[in-house]
C-alpha positions in Angstrom: 81.6 129.0 166.1 77.8 129.6 165.7 75.9 132.3 163.9 75.7 135.6 165.7 72.6 136.1 167.8 74.2 138.7 170.1 72.5 142.0 170.6 75.0 144.4 169.1 74.0 147.2 171.5 74.7 145.0 174.6 76.9 146.5 177.2 79.7 144.1 176.3 80.0 144.3 172.5 81.7 141.7 170.4 85.4 141.5 170.9 87.1 140.8 167.6 89.8 138.1 167.6 92.0 140.0 165.3 93.4 142.2 168.0 91.0 145.2 167.9 91.2 147.0 171.2 88.6 146.7 173.8 88.0 148.2 177.3 86.7 146.0 180.1 84.1 147.6 182.3 85.8 149.7 185.0 83.9 148.3 188.0 85.7 150.5 190.4 88.4 153.2 190.5 91.7 152.5 192.3 94.3 154.7 193.9 97.9 153.5 194.1 99.5 153.1 197.5 103.2 153.5 198.5 103.3 149.9 199.7 103.2 147.7 196.6 102.4 144.7 198.7 99.1 146.3 199.6 98.2 147.3 196.0 96.9 143.9 195.0 93.7 142.5 193.4 92.8 138.9 192.6 91.6 137.5 189.3 90.3 134.0 188.3 89.8 133.0 184.7 87.5 130.4 183.1 87.6 129.3 179.5 84.2 128.5 178.0 84.7 129.6 174.4 83.7 126.8 172.1 86.2 125.8 169.4 88.9 128.1 170.8 92.3 126.6 171.6 93.8 126.8 175.2 94.3 130.5 176.1 97.0 132.5 177.8 96.4 135.8 179.7 98.9 138.5 180.4 98.7 141.8 182.3 101.0 144.6 181.3 103.2 141.9 179.6 103.4 139.6 182.6 101.7 136.1 182.1 98.9 135.5 184.6 99.5 131.7 184.7 102.3 129.4 183.4 100.3 126.8 181.4 97.6 127.6 178.8 94.1 127.2 180.1 92.0 124.7 178.1 88.3 124.8 177.4 86.2 124.1 180.5 89.0 124.9 182.9 89.4 127.5 185.6 92.6 128.8 187.1 93.8 128.1 190.6 92.7 125.4 193.0 89.5 124.4 194.9 88.6 127.3 197.2 91.1 129.7 195.5 90.8 130.2 191.7 92.6 133.5 191.9 95.9 134.8 190.6 97.3 137.8 192.5 97.6 140.9 190.3 98.5 144.5 190.7 95.4 146.8 191.2 94.7 149.6 188.9 94.5 149.9 185.1 96.5 147.3 183.3 96.8 146.3 179.6 95.3 142.8 179.2 96.1 140.4 176.4 94.4 137.1 175.7 95.8 134.8 173.0 96.0 131.1 171.9 99.7 131.1 171.4 99.3 131.6 167.6 96.5 134.1 167.5 95.6 137.2 169.5 92.0 137.0 170.7 91.5 140.1 172.9 93.7 143.0 174.0 93.0 146.3 175.8 92.8 148.0 179.1 91.2 146.5 182.2 90.6 148.1 185.7 90.8 146.3 189.0 90.0 147.7 192.4 92.5 147.2 195.2 91.7 144.2 197.4 88.8 143.0 195.2 88.3 139.6 193.7 87.1 139.0 190.1 86.0 136.1 187.9 86.7 136.5 184.2 84.9 134.3 181.7 86.1 134.0 178.1 83.0 132.7 176.2 81.6 132.1 172.7 79.9 135.2 171.4 78.0 133.2 168.7 79.9 135.2 166.0 82.4 133.4 163.7 85.0 136.1 164.2 84.8 137.0 167.8 84.7 135.8 171.4 83.2 137.5 174.4 84.6 138.5 177.9 82.6 139.2 181.0 84.1 140.1 184.4 82.3 139.7 187.7 83.3 141.1 191.1 83.1 138.3 193.7 82.2 138.2 197.4 84.2 136.6 200.2 81.2 135.2 202.1 80.2 136.0 205.7 80.8 132.7 207.6 77.0 132.4 207.9 75.4 131.7 204.6 76.2 129.7 201.5 76.0 131.7 198.2 76.0 130.9 194.5 76.0 132.7 191.1 74.4 130.7 188.3 75.5 131.2 184.7 74.3 129.6 181.4 76.9 129.2 178.6 74.6 126.9 176.6 73.6 128.6 173.4 69.9 128.8 172.4 68.2 128.0 175.7 67.1 129.5 178.9 68.0 126.8 181.4 67.4 126.1 185.0 68.4 123.4 187.5 66.3 120.9 189.4 68.4 119.7 192.4 67.5 116.8 194.6 68.9 114.5 197.3 67.4 112.3 200.0 66.4 115.3 202.1 65.7 118.3 199.9 64.5 119.2 196.4 64.7 122.7 195.0 64.8 124.6 191.8 67.3 127.2 190.5 65.3 129.4 188.1 66.2 129.5 184.4 68.6 132.1 183.0 69.1 132.8 179.4 72.3 132.1 177.5 74.8 134.7 178.8 75.7 136.0 175.4 72.2 137.4 175.0 72.6 139.6 178.1 76.3 140.0 179.0 75.9 142.4 181.9 77.4 141.4 185.3 74.5 142.9 187.2 72.1 140.4 185.6 73.7 137.5 187.5 73.9 138.3 191.3 74.9 135.9 194.0 72.0 134.2 195.7 71.7 132.6 199.1 71.3 128.8 199.4 68.1 128.4 201.4 68.4 124.7 201.7 70.7 122.2 203.4 74.3 122.0 202.3 75.4 118.7 200.8 75.5 116.8 197.5 72.7 117.1 195.0 71.8 115.2 191.8 71.1 117.5 188.8 68.5 117.7 186.2 68.5 120.6 183.7 65.3 121.9 182.3 64.0 124.5 179.8 60.5 126.1 179.4 59.2 124.5 182.6 60.4 122.5 185.6 57.6 120.1 184.7 58.3 117.2 182.4 56.9 117.2 178.9 55.0 114.1 177.9 58.2 112.9 176.1 60.5 114.3 178.8 62.3 116.3 176.1 62.6 119.4 178.2 64.4 117.8 181.1 67.8 116.2 181.1 69.4 114.2 183.9 73.1 114.9 184.2 75.7 112.5 185.6 77.3 115.5 187.3 76.5 116.2 190.9 76.7 119.5 192.8 78.2 119.9 196.2 77.4 122.8 198.5 79.6 123.2 201.6 78.6 125.4 204.5 79.5 129.1 204.3 81.1 128.7 200.9 80.7 130.8 197.8 80.4 129.3 194.3 80.2 130.1 190.6 78.1 127.4 189.0 77.6 127.3 185.2 76.3 125.2 182.4 78.5 124.6 179.4 78.1 122.6 176.2 75.1 122.0 174.0 71.7 120.9 175.4 71.3 117.9 173.1 74.9 116.8 173.1 75.8 113.9 175.5 79.3 113.0 174.4 82.6 114.8 173.5 84.0 118.1 174.8 80.8 120.0 173.9 78.4 117.8 175.8 76.1 119.4 178.3 77.6 119.6 181.8 77.5 121.6 185.0 80.7 123.1 186.5 81.2 124.4 190.0 84.0 126.7 191.1 84.3 127.3 194.8 85.6 130.8 195.5 86.6 130.5 199.1 
């Protein structure tokens, strides 16, 4: 883990790995229905906490998925990262098999879809959790949410293919501002397709030594009318190993 640079007064405070209780932000209230098959929500989980072993998640004592989730992985399959859960307030526990990381109450609205990220809080004794409510899309536009889990930098993307070139504006490391409202979905105002990726900080213009712009081997695919979480993980100056800088894309529909 890295030294703590988190704002202790941020909306999502540090979540101590020694099992101290926490309460996830209650995005919406939920009333139970007589038909249990209708009383469902949907939750996807992504593991981006550096140095943390594969995680397991349970709700009210029931495991959310069968196999532990490794660093850099998201639950589910392409187009459906979600696990079906019971709506309402549930007791959530996240652990590594040998150590409890987080436990406490979480609230989920009936019929809603959520993305939960477990990330490095930059504190030696804690990790962070942030929960977003997702959208289904509208069969018209293509939408994306851009997140930065690379400590120490505000980073943006410079995307290009044979037809289009455009920029996704920089966002700071999420741990400095862990509030879901700071990361809204945006509309893709360019053609769908596959794009090459360069990551930049400070400015989309190259420094003389090109030190502020990095070309990634990753590419980014946008399909028509789809919705995406896209996020950077790893360390800016690392180009090998599990902590190398990379861009991940999770299609939500």
